C-alpha positions as CSV (number, residue, x, y, z in Angstrom):
1,M,0.2,0.1,0.1
2,T,1.6,3.3,-1.0
3,A,0.1,7.0,0.0
4,Q,-1.2,6.8,-4.1
5,S,-3.5,4.0,-3.4
6,P,-7.4,4.7,-3.5
7,L,-9.2,5.2,-0.6
8,L,-12.3,3.0,0.8
9,W,-14.5,4.8,3.5
10,L,-16.3,1.9,5.7
11,L,-19.2,3.1,7.9
12,G,-21.7,1.2,9.6
13,L,-20.8,-2.4,8.1
14,A,-21.1,-5.4,9.8
15,P,-17.8,-7.1,10.8
16,E,-18.0,-9.7,8.3
17,D,-18.7,-7.5,5.5
18,R,-15.5,-5.2,6.5
19,R,-13.7,-8.2,6.6
20,V,-14.7,-9.3,2.8
21,V,-14.3,-5.6,1.7
22,R,-10.4,-5.6,2.9
23,E,-9.7,-9.0,1.8
24,T,-11.0,-8.3,-1.6
25,A,-9.5,-5.2,-2.3
26,G,-6.2,-6.2,-1.1
27,D,-3.0,-4.4,-0.4
28,G,-3.9,-1.7,-3.5
29,Y,-6.5,0.0,-1.3
30,Q,-6.4,2.0,1.8
31,C,-9.1,1.2,4.2
32,R,-10.4,3.8,6.6
33,L,-13.0,3.1,9.3
34,L,-15.3,5.7,10.0
35,D,-17.6,4.4,13.1
36,D,-15.8,5.7,15.8
37,M,-16.4,9.2,14.4
38,D,-19.4,11.5,15.7
39,A,-21.5,13.3,13.5
40,S,-19.4,16.5,13.4
41,A,-16.2,14.1,12.8
42,L,-17.9,12.7,9.8
43,A,-19.0,15.9,8.5
44,S,-15.7,17.3,8.6
45,A,-14.0,13.8,6.9
46,L,-16.7,14.2,4.3
47,E,-15.6,18.0,3.6
48,Q,-11.9,17.3,3.5
49,D,-10.0,16.6,0.2
50,D,-9.7,12.8,0.9
51,D,-11.3,11.8,-2.4
52,P,-12.2,8.3,-1.4
53,L,-12.9,6.1,-4.4
54,L,-15.6,4.8,-2.6
55,L,-17.5,4.6,0.5
56,W,-19.0,1.3,1.8
57,L,-21.9,2.2,3.5
58,G,-24.5,0.3,6.3
59,S,-28.2,1.1,5.8
60,G,-28.8,1.3,9.6
61,V,-26.1,4.0,9.9
62,W,-27.8,5.8,6.6
63,R,-31.3,6.2,8.2
64,T,-29.9,7.5,11.4
65,L,-28.0,10.3,9.6
66,R,-31.0,11.1,7.5
67,R,-33.1,11.4,10.4
68,E,-31.0,13.1,12.9
69,H,-28.3,14.8,11.0
70,P,-30.1,15.3,7.4
71,G,-27.0,17.5,6.8
72,V,-24.4,14.9,6.7
73,A,-26.9,12.7,4.9
74,D,-26.7,15.4,2.2
75,L,-22.8,15.3,2.3
76,L,-22.8,12.1,1.7
77,Q,-24.7,12.3,-1.4
78,L,-21.3,13.8,-2.8
79,V,-19.3,10.7,-2.4
80,P,-19.5,7.8,-4.6
81,A,-20.8,5.2,-2.6
82,V,-22.4,1.7,-2.3
83,L,-25.5,1.2,0.2
84,V,-25.3,-2.1,2.0
85,L,-28.9,-3.2,3.0
86,E,-29.7,-5.4,5.7
87,A,-30.9,-9.1,5.0
88,D,-34.3,-8.1,6.2
89,A,-34.5,-4.6,4.4
90,D,-38.4,-3.7,3.5
91,R,-39.8,-2.3,0.5
92,P,-39.9,1.3,1.6
93,L,-36.1,1.5,2.7
94,L,-35.2,0.0,-0.9
95,E,-37.0,2.4,-2.6
96,Q,-35.5,5.4,-0.6
97,A,-32.0,3.6,-1.2
98,L,-32.6,3.0,-5.0
99,E,-33.9,7.6,-4.8
100,G,-30.7,8.1,-2.7
101,H,-28.2,8.4,-5.7
102,F,-25.8,5.5,-4.7
103,Q,-23.4,4.1,-6.8
104,Q,-24.8,0.6,-6.0
105,V,-27.3,-0.9,-3.8
106,A,-25.9,-4.6,-2.0
107,R,-27.3,-6.4,0.4
108,F,-25.6,-8.5,3.4
109,P,-24.0,-10.1,3.5
110,L,-21.4,-8.9,0.8
111,D,-19.8,-11.2,-1.2
112,R,-16.4,-11.1,-3.1
113,K,-18.0,-10.9,-6.5
114,Q,-20.3,-7.8,-5.3
115,V,-17.3,-6.1,-3.8
116,F,-15.1,-7.0,-6.9
117,E,-17.8,-5.3,-9.2
118,A,-18.3,-2.0,-7.2
119,L,-14.5,-1.5,-7.4
120,S,-14.0,-2.1,-10.5
121,R,-17.2,0.2,-11.5
122,A,-15.8,2.8,-9.3
123,R,-12.2,2.7,-11.2
124,E,-14.2,3.4,-14.4
125,A,-16.2,6.3,-13.2
126,R,-13.0,7.6,-11.6
127,N,-11.0,7.2,-15.0
128,M,-13.8,9.0,-17.0
129,Y,-14.4,11.5,-15.1
130,Q,-10.6,12.1,-15.0
131,D,-10.2,12.2,-18.6
132,M,-12.8,14.3,-19.1
133,A,-11.2,17.0,-16.9
134,R,-8.1,16.3,-18.7
135,M,-9.8,17.1,-21.9
136,A,-11.5,20.2,-20.2
137,R,-7.8,21.3,-19.6
138,E,-6.6,20.6,-22.9
139,I,-9.3,22.4,-24.7
140,M,-9.1,25.4,-22.9
141,M,-5.1,25.8,-23.3
142,E,-5.9,25.3,-27.3
143,R,-8.5,28.1,-26.7
144,E,-6.1,30.3,-24.9
145,L,-3.5,29.4,-27.6
146,L,-5.5,30.3,-30.6
147,E,-6.8,33.6,-28.9
148,R,-3.3,34.5,-28.0
149,K,-2.0,33.2,-32.0
150,S,-4.7,35.9,-33.1
151,E,-3.4,38.9,-30.8
152,V,-0.1,38.0,-32.3
153,C,-1.5,38.4,-35.7
154,A,-3.5,41.6,-34.9
155,F,-0.4,43.0,-33.4
156,L,1.8,42.3,-36.6
157,F,-0.8,43.7,-39.2
158,Q,-1.2,47.0,-36.9
159,A,2.6,47.3,-36.7
160,F,3.5,46.9,-40.6
161,A,0.2,49.1,-41.6
162,G,2.0,52.0,-39.2
163,L,5.5,51.1,-40.2
164,D,4.4,51.0,-43.9
165,G,2.6,54.7,-43.4
166,A,4.9,56.4,-42.2
167,A,5.9,59.9,-43.8
168,D,9.5,60.0,-42.2
169,A,11.8,58.9,-39.6
170,R,10.2,60.5,-36.8
171,E,6.3,59.1,-37.5
172,L,8.2,55.7,-38.3
173,M,9.5,55.3,-35.0
174,A,6.3,57.2,-33.2
175,C,4.7,54.1,-35.0
176,C,7.1,51.6,-33.6
177,R,6.7,53.0,-30.1
178,Q,3.3,52.9,-30.2
179,A,2.8,48.9,-31.9
180,M,5.9,48.2,-28.9
181,K,3.1,48.9,-26.3
182,E,0.4,47.2,-27.4
183,A,2.1,44.0,-27.1
184,F,4.8,44.8,-24.5
185,P,5.6,46.9,-21.4
186,V,7.5,49.5,-23.3
187,K,8.2,52.7,-22.0
188,G,10.1,54.1,-24.9
189,V,11.9,52.9,-28.8
190,H,15.0,54.4,-29.7
191,A,17.5,53.4,-32.5
192,L,20.7,54.4,-33.9
193,W,21.2,53.6,-37.6
194,W,23.8,53.9,-39.9
195,G,23.1,52.1,-42.7
196,S,25.7,51.5,-45.4
197,G,28.3,53.3,-43.6
198,G,26.8,57.0,-43.8
199,R,26.4,59.5,-40.6
200,A,24.8,57.7,-37.9
201,A,21.0,58.9,-37.5
202,Y,19.8,58.9,-34.0
203,L,16.3,58.4,-33.7
204,L,15.4,58.7,-29.9
205,D,12.0,58.7,-27.8
206,A,13.5,62.1,-25.6
207,S,13.3,66.0,-26.3
208,D,16.4,67.2,-28.3
209,G,19.3,68.8,-26.5
210,S,17.6,67.3,-23.1
211,A,19.5,65.5,-20.9
212,E,18.0,62.1,-21.5
213,A,18.9,62.3,-25.2
214,E,22.7,63.0,-24.4
215,A,22.3,59.7,-22.4
216,W,20.3,57.7,-24.9
217,R,23.0,58.6,-27.5
218,A,26.0,57.9,-25.1
219,F,24.0,54.3,-24.5
220,L,23.5,53.5,-28.0
221,R,26.9,54.5,-29.5
222,E,28.8,52.7,-26.8
223,R,26.8,49.5,-27.5
224,T,27.0,49.5,-31.1
225,G,30.9,48.5,-31.1
226,V,30.9,50.0,-34.8
227,D,33.6,52.5,-35.7
228,G,32.8,55.5,-37.0
229,A,29.1,55.8,-35.5
230,G,29.5,59.2,-34.0
231,D,27.6,62.1,-33.5
232,G,25.5,62.3,-36.3
233,E,22.0,64.0,-37.1
234,A,19.5,63.4,-34.0
235,L,16.2,62.8,-34.8
236,V,13.9,62.9,-31.4
237,G,10.5,62.2,-30.7
238,R,8.3,63.4,-27.8
239,D,9.4,64.4,-24.6
240,N,8.0,61.6,-22.5
241,G,9.5,62.5,-19.4
242,K,11.6,59.1,-19.4
243,K,14.8,58.8,-17.5
244,A,18.8,57.8,-18.8
245,P,19.0,54.3,-19.6
246,E,18.8,51.4,-17.8
247,P,20.9,48.5,-18.7
248,E,19.1,45.9,-17.2
249,R,15.7,47.3,-18.4
250,T,16.7,47.8,-22.1
251,L,16.3,45.0,-24.7
252,L,18.7,45.8,-27.5
253,L,18.1,44.3,-30.9
254,P,20.2,44.2,-33.9
255,L,18.4,45.8,-36.8
256,E,20.3,44.0,-40.2
257,I,20.1,44.0,-43.8
258,R,21.2,40.4,-45.4
259,K,22.7,39.7,-41.8
260,R,24.6,43.2,-42.4
261,R,24.7,45.1,-39.0
262,C,23.1,48.2,-40.0
263,G,21.7,49.7,-36.7
264,I,20.7,48.8,-33.1
265,L,16.9,48.9,-31.7
266,A,16.5,49.7,-27.9
267,L,13.2,49.3,-26.2
268,D,12.9,50.9,-23.0
269,L,10.9,48.4,-20.9
270,D,9.3,49.0,-17.8
271,R,10.0,45.3,-16.3
272,P,12.7,42.4,-17.8
273,L,10.8,41.1,-20.8
274,L,10.0,37.1,-21.2
275,P,8.0,36.8,-24.2
276,G,6.9,33.8,-25.2
277,R,7.6,32.2,-28.6
278,D,4.7,33.1,-30.6
279,L,5.9,37.0,-29.1
280,A,9.6,36.4,-29.7
281,L,8.5,35.5,-33.2
282,A,6.5,38.4,-33.8
283,L,9.1,40.9,-32.3
284,D,12.1,39.8,-34.7
285,A,9.3,39.9,-37.4
286,V,8.3,44.0,-36.5
287,R,13.0,44.6,-36.1
288,K,13.1,43.2,-39.7
289,H,10.7,45.3,-40.9
290,L,11.6,48.2,-39.1
291,A,15.4,47.9,-40.7
292,F,14.1,47.1,-44.1
293,I,12.4,50.5,-44.2
294,L,14.8,52.4,-42.7
295,W,17.3,50.7,-45.6
296,E,14.6,51.3,-48.2
297,R,14.5,55.0,-47.3
298,G,17.9,55.5,-46.3
299,G,18.9,57.6,-48.9
300,D,16.1,59.9,-48.8
301,E,17.0,63.1,-46.7
302,E,14.0,64.3,-46.2
303,F,13.0,61.1,-44.5
304,F,15.5,62.1,-41.8
305,A,14.9,65.4,-41.7
306,A,13.9,66.7,-38.6
307,S,11.0,69.3,-38.4
308,S,8.7,70.5,-36.3
309,S,5.7,69.1,-38.8
310,T,6.8,65.8,-38.3
311,S,7.1,66.0,-34.6
312,A,3.8,67.2,-34.0
313,L,2.4,64.6,-36.3
314,S,4.2,62.2,-34.6
315,D,2.9,63.3,-30.8
316,S,-0.7,63.2,-32.1
317,L,-0.9,59.7,-33.2
318,P,-4.4,57.9,-32.4
319,Q,-3.6,55.9,-28.9
320,K,-4.9,52.3,-29.3
321,R,-6.3,50.5,-26.6
322,R,-3.6,48.1,-25.2
323,S,-3.4,44.3,-25.4
324,A,-2.7,42.3,-22.2
325,F,0.0,40.4,-24.1
326,V,2.6,40.2,-21.2
């Protein structure tokens, strides 16, 4: 007998019936005698999580509980049970037993065949309930996965549409920031782009000339490790009041074209990011798409030009409802 052995409760059985149950069940079952419990102790036992496989219940105790402790009798209905009738049980008692929702009704004295059949039915019923519970959990998990995949697809659609429709670099980064906030705990989005080797272009989510902007310039320049990525044209977004870079809360992503590194993207996070596989792939797709747009339009001076009109446009982009991806 192990701690995982099925539990059998015995209540109100004759000594001979208890012996038959124990001998037929064998060492593969735990048998617990409840006869020494009063009504309150029995109610406590029924409310605990012992999860018995089967309750063997004598009809004499059952009638007493129904008459004197109906609440305890109601609790018995929640436990799979076999009601053992006296040999001289009358017809009214038999009718009451059939209405009592018992798994099985037997007569004294019990024999090994009755016990074996009752145990087999109880095991089959438990296995069926466990299978149903497992299937329900699997269905809920599949549903959750489908919902998350749908949210990821919606995120990618919104991100690509916003990035493709950006009129200039300011609006591009504003769209990128807004898209990232839909799926990740992002405070700001910053980038350093040097493309094919020209002057470095800083795309910072900070006000121009601020201490924060200078801190992000130095942070990105230090992390690139690329010679010649010095002071270039500073393109800044809105002043969002964020502080200097926090390396432990900054996610750095390379901006690459044909496996050639052309820039770096920095996500300023509210908290460390641990995305699932789908979100990680979505983030990688947005990173690649952003790099492609910067490369494709890198030769357009107007695209990287800093103007107050485009700055106002980026700050006035409509704010979408944030999705609870992370």
